N, C-alpha and C positions, 0 to 999 in steps of 0.2 A: 166742278172746280175743286171739290174737296178731294176727290180721287186723284186728281193731278198733284195736289199738294202732298198727299200721302206718298205718292210715287217719287216726287222730288225729295221729300224728307228721307225716304229709304235710300235713294241714290246718294244723298249727303252723308247718311250714316255709313253706307258701304265705303264711300270715299274716305271718310275718317278712319275706318277700320283699315283700309288699305294704306293710308298714310302712316298709321301706327305700325303696321307690318313692315313697311319699308324702313322706318326708323330703326325698328329692331334688327333688320338686316344690316343696316349701316353700323349699328353698335357691334354686332357680331364680327363684322369685317374689321372694325377697329381692334377688337380683341385679337383676332387672328394676326393682325399686323404686329401687335404687342408680343404675341407669342413667337412670331417669326423673328422679331428682333432680339428676343431673349435667347432663342436658339442659336442665332448667329453670334451673339456675344459669347455664349458658352463654347461654341465651336472655335472662335477666334481667340478667346482669352484662356478659358480654363483648360480646354483640350491642348492648346499650345503649350501650356505650362507642363502638362503630364507628358506630352511628346518630348519636350526638352529633358525632363527628368528621366524618361526611358532611355534617351540617347546617353546621358551621363552614366546611368547604370550599366548599360551595355558596354560602354567604354571601360568602366572600372572592372567589370567582369572579365572582359578580354585582357586587360592589363594584369589582373590577378592571375588568370590562367597562364599567361606568358611567364610571369615571375614565379608562380608556385607550381607550374605544370610538371617540372621535372625535379627529382629529389635534391639535386645540388642547389638549385635556385631556391627551392622551398627551405632547406636548411639555412642557407645564407641569409635569406630574407627573414625568416621566422626567428632564428636564433641570433641574428646579427653576427654571424661567424665570418 
C-alpha cells in the first residue's frame, strides 16, 4: 500500500508540474498577443504618420524642382522678380 501511495503522490506531483508548465505557456501566449497588438498599432499608427510625411515631402520636393528647376523660375521665385 505504501508503494502505491508513493506512486500516486509522484503522479500528483508530476501533474502539478505539468499544470504549472501549461500556465507558463498560457502566459507566454498572452505576452505574444500583446506584442502582436503593439506591432499592429505601430504599423497602423506610427508608420502611417511617417508614410504621410514622406508623401508630403515628396510633393514639396517635386514642387520645388519644378519651380526652381530652370534659372528663370529660380530667379523669379527666389528673388521675387
